[in-house]
Each structure stands twice: as structure tokens, then as C-alpha cells.
N, C-alpha and C positions, 0 to 999 in steps of 0.2 A: 567206495574206497580209491577207485582209479582218479575220480573227480577230485577228491579231496589232495591226493597227492599231486594233481596236476596244480590245482588253486596254489599250493605251498612250496612249489617248485621255481628255483630261480632261473631266470632266462639261459644262464650256462648250464645248469643241471639238464633243462629241457632241451638244450642244444646238444649236448654230449649223450643222451637218451637216445636222441632222433638219429644222431650219426652214428650212434652203435647198432640199432636197429637195420639202419639202411646197409651197413656194412654185412650184418647177418644176411639180409636179405639178399643183398649182391651174391654172397657167398652160397646161398643156397636156392635161390630162385632168380638167376639173372635175367630171364626174359621178362619176368613180373618187374623186376627191378629197374630195368630199362624204360619198361612202359611208365611207371610211378615217377621216374625221373622226368621224363619227358612231360608228363602231363603237369608236375610240379612247376618246371620252368615255364612250360606257357602259361599257367597260373601267373606267373610274375612278369614275364616278359612280353607275353602275347605271342604272336608269329614273328617276332622279330628278333634278330642277332643282339647276343650281349658281347661285351669285348671277349670273353673267355670263348665263347661259343663261336665268335668271329675266327678268333686265333686259331681253334681246333680246325674249322672248316677249312681256311685258306691254306693251313699247312700241307693237307691232303691233296692240293692241286698238281697235276701233271700238266704241265702246258705243252701246247703245240709247238714251241721255239724251244725244247728240251731242257728247261729249267723246273723247277719245282717251287711250288708255294708262291706268296701273292707278288704280283709283278710291281704293285704302287703300295705304300705303306698309305696307313688310314690317314696320317697327319699329310702326306704329298696330296691324298682326294681332298680333303676338307679344304687345304689352302688353295689349290687348283678351284674348286667349286665357287669358293667365297670371292676369287679374283674374277670368275666369270658369271657371277650372279645366279649360280645353280643352286637352288631349294632342294634338299632332301625330303623335306614332309610330304606326306605322312610316313615315310620310311625315317629310319634311322641312319646316322654316317655309317654306320657297322653293315646295313642291310644293302646301301649303295656301294660302299666299298666290296661287299661279297659280290653283288653282282657285275661290277666294273672288272674285279680281278678274274673270276669265272667266266666272263666274255672273252676276257683277253686268254685266258688259258684254252678257251674250246676253239676260239675262232680266229685265232692268230695267223695271218696269212691268207684268210678270208675275206678279210674287211682292210681298208687301208691302215698301215700300221701309224696312226698318230694317236694321240691323247685325246683329241677333238671326236675322231670317230668311236673311239672307246665309252666316251662319255654320254656322247648320242645315243649310242647303242644301248647302254646301261640304262640312261633316262626311259630310253621307248620301252624297254624291257619293264621297268618297274612302273611306268604309268599304264601299263596296259589296262585299258576301261573295263574289259570283261573278267578281268583276273581278281581273286579276293586278294583282301588285307593280307600284307606280308607275302608278295609274292617271292622273294629271294629266300626268305627261310622256309617257305613252303616247298620250294624247287629243290634247296639243300637235302631237305627232309625225305622228298622222293627219290633223288638220285643217290643217296648215300646206302639204301636197302638194296 
């Protein structure tokens, strides 16, 4: 019965049904919901930041300089990287932007306060040879709990 219903349902009907089910799960079993949401996210994006996840992550930064949120925009970071021949791969621009802003947030005052210093630090952080793929995202996950 369920198989036939799924085969006959439109994309919008399936989407609506799943969203309703997730809302119910979130309301009744929030921990299970969070686990399932995280697993689904990682199936889609792997251990990398999407724009939405990046925006949520950097909004929570409390910087050593007394400010909150990202110090640089993604566009500023992309423009600087292009003009200096810096490649993000295998990371995404959001992975790099998170690492750069997180490092500024945590290490402001401990390293020379220049864009170049933070870019070198972010590149070294992400290019860590013994770290798994997606180090920036995995670090974020580990630090948020």
C-alpha cells in the first residue's frame, strides 16, 4: 500500500508529507530529529559547509576583538583568494570562509593582525595532512556541542 502511494505521489506531495513528518518528529523527539537532520545534511553536502550552515555557524562567533559574527564576508574572501592565487579545493569557499573567520574570532591578538596572516593560518588549518576531509565542518560540529 505504501509503495503504491509513494509511486503515485507528486514531488510536491512527497515534499509536503516529509516536511510534516519532520515537524512532528522535531516536536515529539527533538534529539532524534537533530540526529536525522545532521545525517541527511551530510548525505547531501558531505563534511562541508553549505551557505545556510555557514551563515548559522558564523553568526554564533564571539570574537576576541569584542565583535560578533564573521569578520569578513564570503565575497571578500573569494575576491582576496582569487587575487592572490589561493585555491580552496578540496574545501569549499564556505569551508575556507568558516575557517578564516573562526581563526580570526579565536586568535585575534595572538597572531599578526593582517589579512595575509589569517589566510596563511586558515590554509594551514585546512591543509592539515593528518586531518580527515572536511576539517572545518568537523571542527565546527565538535565545538558546538
